[in-house]
Backbone as JSON, one array per atom type, in Angstrom:
{
  "sequence": "MYFVIHAIDRSDAGTLRGRTRPAHLDYLGGFDILFGGPMLDDDGAMCGSLIVVQAEDRTAAEAFADGDPYALAGLFETVTITAIKPLLGI",
  "N": [[-0.8, -8.98, -1.13], [1.74, -9.24, 1.7], [5.12, -8.12, 2.34], [7.95, -8.4, 3.96], [10.57, -5.95, 4.33], [13.98, -5.88, 4.76], [16.67, -4.18, 5.55], [19.66, -3.29, 5.93], [22.19, -1.05, 6.56], [25.15, 0.25, 4.99], [28.25, -0.06, 6.25], [30.05, 2.21, 6.1], [28.46, 4.25, 5.68], [28.05, 6.93, 6.53], [26.65, 10.18, 6.59], [24.69, 9.74, 4.87], [22.09, 8.43, 5.34], [20.69, 10.5, 6.65], [20.68, 12.44, 4.62], [19.35, 11.59, 2.69], [17.02, 11.13, 3.76], [14.35, 12.68, 3.57], [13.52, 12.29, 0.92], [13.11, 9.68, 0.92], [10.95, 9.21, 2.93], [9.09, 10.9, 1.59], [8.7, 9.16, -0.64], [7.65, 6.72, 0.3], [5.32, 7.67, 1.05], [3.39, 6.94, -0.98], [2.77, 4.27, -1.38], [1.09, 1.23, 0.17], [1.91, 0.87, 3.49], [2.11, -1.25, 5.99], [3.35, -1.11, 8.25], [6.5, 0.51, 9.77], [9.91, 1.55, 10.09], [13.28, 2.9, 11.22], [15.79, 0.76, 12.04], [17.42, 0.39, 14.98], [20.57, 0.64, 16.33], [23.04, -0.8, 19.02], [23.51, 1.52, 20.55], [21.38, 3.28, 19.57], [21.71, 4.53, 17.45], [20.66, 4.9, 13.94], [20.42, 2.4, 11.84], [19.5, 0.49, 9.91], [16.53, -0.39, 7.72], [13.34, -1.25, 8.6], [10.47, -2.3, 6.85], [6.95, -3.26, 6.05], [5.13, -3.89, 3.71], [2.46, -3.65, 1.41], [2.09, -5.74, -1.66], [1.23, -6.65, -4.82], [2.86, -8.96, -5.83], [5.94, -10.5, -5.56], [7.63, -9.56, -7.4], [6.73, -7.2, -7.1], [6.93, -6.45, -4.96], [9.81, -6.24, -4.88], [10.59, -4.18, -6.81], [9.52, -1.86, -5.54], [11.43, -2.13, -3.44], [13.84, -1.44, -5.03], [13.11, 0.99, -5.76], [13.39, 2.57, -3.9], [14.58, 5.99, -2.22], [16.94, 5.52, -0.43], [17.82, 3.08, -1.45], [18.57, 3.68, -4.18], [20.64, 5.34, -3.69], [22.68, 4.04, -2.45], [22.63, 3.26, 0.2], [22.08, 1.09, 1.31], [23.79, -1.98, 2.55], [22.93, -4.66, 2.68], [19.83, -6.23, 1.59], [16.89, -7.63, 2.29], [14.27, -9.79, 1.19], [11.16, -10.7, 2.17], [8.05, -12.78, 1.79], [5.08, -12.17, 4.28], [2.58, -13.27, 6.34], [0.51, -11.49, 8.07], [-0.8, -12.03, 11.18], [-0.94, -11.21, 13.96], [-1.07, -8.53, 16.21], [-2.53, -6.64, 14.25]],
  "CA": [[0.12, -9.9, -0.19], [2.48, -8.5, 2.53], [6.34, -8.31, 2.37], [8.97, -7.45, 4.87], [11.71, -5.6, 3.6], [14.63, -5.68, 5.99], [17.46, -3.43, 4.98], [20.87, -2.87, 6.81], [22.88, 0.32, 6.33], [26.52, 0.15, 4.85], [28.92, 0.59, 7.76], [30.51, 3.51, 5.81], [27.43, 4.96, 5.03], [28.21, 8.23, 7.06], [25.4, 10.74, 6.95], [23.98, 9.34, 3.74], [20.98, 8.1, 5.7], [20.05, 11.91, 6.98], [20.65, 13.5, 3.71], [18.39, 10.84, 1.8], [15.77, 10.77, 4.33], [13.2, 13.38, 3.28], [12.84, 11.75, 0.04], [12.89, 8.35, 1.47], [9.85, 9.58, 3.69], [8.07, 11.12, 0.57], [8.74, 7.81, -1.42], [7.09, 5.5, 0.97], [3.86, 7.92, 1.27], [2.99, 6.5, -2.39], [2.54, 2.71, -1.23], [0.28, 0.85, 1.12], [2.86, 0.46, 4.18], [1.22, -1.88, 7.15], [4.34, -0.47, 9.4], [8.01, 0.4, 9.15], [10.69, 2.27, 10.9], [14.63, 2.55, 11.3], [16.05, -0.07, 12.98], [18.6, 0.92, 15.7], [21.97, -0.27, 17.09], [23.06, -0.62, 20.44], [23.58, 2.87, 21.01], [20.31, 4.32, 19.4], [21.71, 5.14, 15.94], [19.85, 3.99, 12.94], [21.4, 1.19, 11.26], [18.92, 0.05, 8.74], [15.29, -0.41, 7.68], [12.36, -2.47, 8.39], [9.16, -1.96, 6.41], [5.93, -4.14, 5.7], [4.55, -3.29, 2.65], [1.51, -4.75, 0.81], [2.22, -5.66, -3.04], [0.72, -7.51, -5.87], [3.39, -9.93, -5.76], [7.14, -10.58, -4.81], [8.15, -8.65, -8.3], [6.19, -5.66, -7.16], [7.92, -5.46, -3.57], [11.06, -5.97, -5.15], [10.45, -2.93, -7.5], [9.48, -0.91, -4.41], [12.68, -1.6, -2.51], [14.54, -0.95, -5.6], [13.1, 2.17, -6.29], [13.33, 3.48, -2.41], [15.87, 6.52, -2.48], [17.82, 4.94, 0.22], [18.27, 2.23, -2.34], [19.13, 4.23, -5.2], [21.28, 6.07, -3.26], [23.29, 3.29, -2.23], [22.64, 3.22, 1.46], [22.23, -0.46, 2.1], [24.72, -3.09, 2.37], [22.15, -6.01, 2.31], [18.28, -5.93, 1.46], [16.07, -9.22, 2.43], [12.67, -9.54, 0.82], [10.33, -12.04, 2.69], [6.52, -12.57, 2.32], [4.49, -12.33, 5.59], [0.94, -13.26, 6.56], [0.15, -11.05, 9.31], [-1.8, -12.61, 11.95], [-1.13, -10.86, 15.38], [-1.0, -7.09, 16.51], [-3.29, -6.04, 13.43]],
  "C": [[0.8, -9.04, 0.81], [3.85, -8.96, 2.5], [7.1, -7.57, 3.18], [10.15, -7.22, 3.99], [12.62, -5.11, 4.85], [15.93, -5.35, 5.31], [18.71, -3.01, 5.99], [21.74, -2.19, 5.9], [24.36, 0.0, 6.02], [27.15, 0.67, 5.94], [29.63, 2.05, 7.42], [29.75, 4.35, 5.03], [27.34, 6.68, 5.37], [26.79, 8.91, 7.21], [24.4, 10.8, 5.47], [22.27, 9.13, 4.24], [20.09, 9.4, 5.89], [19.86, 12.64, 5.67], [19.26, 12.89, 2.87], [16.75, 10.72, 2.3], [14.54, 11.58, 4.07], [12.42, 12.89, 1.92], [12.37, 10.51, 0.08], [11.1, 8.44, 1.89], [8.48, 9.71, 2.51], [7.69, 10.08, -0.39], [7.67, 7.06, -0.97], [5.35, 6.0, 1.15], [3.14, 7.44, -0.13], [2.63, 4.72, -2.36], [1.83, 2.59, 0.1], [1.34, 0.09, 2.16], [1.96, 0.06, 5.56], [2.07, -1.15, 8.24], [5.7, -0.57, 8.9], [8.44, 1.43, 10.13], [12.02, 1.79, 10.38], [14.86, 1.49, 12.24], [17.4, 0.48, 13.74], [19.55, -0.18, 16.0], [21.9, -0.03, 18.45], [23.21, 0.57, 21.32], [22.43, 3.84, 20.33], [20.45, 5.07, 17.85], [21.31, 4.4, 15.07], [20.84, 3.44, 12.31], [20.73, 0.29, 10.16], [17.59, 0.55, 8.61], [14.42, -1.42, 7.82], [10.94, -2.0, 7.62], [8.19, -3.16, 5.77], [4.97, -3.45, 4.79], [3.48, -4.18, 1.69], [1.67, -4.67, -0.65], [1.72, -6.7, -3.55], [1.63, -8.93, -5.67], [4.73, -9.71, -5.42], [8.05, -9.28, -5.96], [7.88, -7.13, -7.92], [7.07, -5.32, -5.9], [9.38, -5.43, -3.81], [11.37, -4.32, -6.17], [10.43, -1.5, -6.43], [10.53, -1.02, -3.9], [13.79, -0.95, -3.4], [14.27, 0.59, -5.86], [12.98, 3.12, -4.78], [14.59, 4.34, -2.79], [16.91, 6.22, -1.92], [18.42, 3.97, -0.52], [19.06, 2.69, -3.02], [20.34, 5.06, -4.75], [22.79, 5.49, -2.51], [23.53, 2.94, -0.6], [22.93, 1.87, 2.04], [23.27, -1.4, 1.75], [24.11, -4.39, 2.12], [20.79, -5.68, 2.61], [17.77, -7.43, 1.41], [14.64, -8.76, 2.17], [11.96, -10.76, 1.3], [8.71, -11.62, 2.77], [6.16, -13.06, 3.65], [3.16, -12.76, 5.38], [0.89, -12.91, 8.1], [-1.01, -11.76, 9.8], [-1.9, -11.99, 13.39], [-0.72, -9.27, 15.22], [-1.48, -6.11, 15.24], [-4.25, -5.0, 13.63]]
}
């Protein structure tokens, strides 16, 4: 099953995303990611993350999101996890 992880950075995160990015990218390499990337604000600055990951169930998707170095560092203001059935663009 696939899950969308939609995470919005804290407004006061400063350089936390850049400092944590190498560990975040390394972490993602251990999972079945359909696609993902940073979300951008109107000025083109990174302001969040969107990842579509394959996981056994919601509990596994939550564990994936909770274990992300970005989450562990406290980067996100909000994180939403939603199951998805990919139909287009695959």
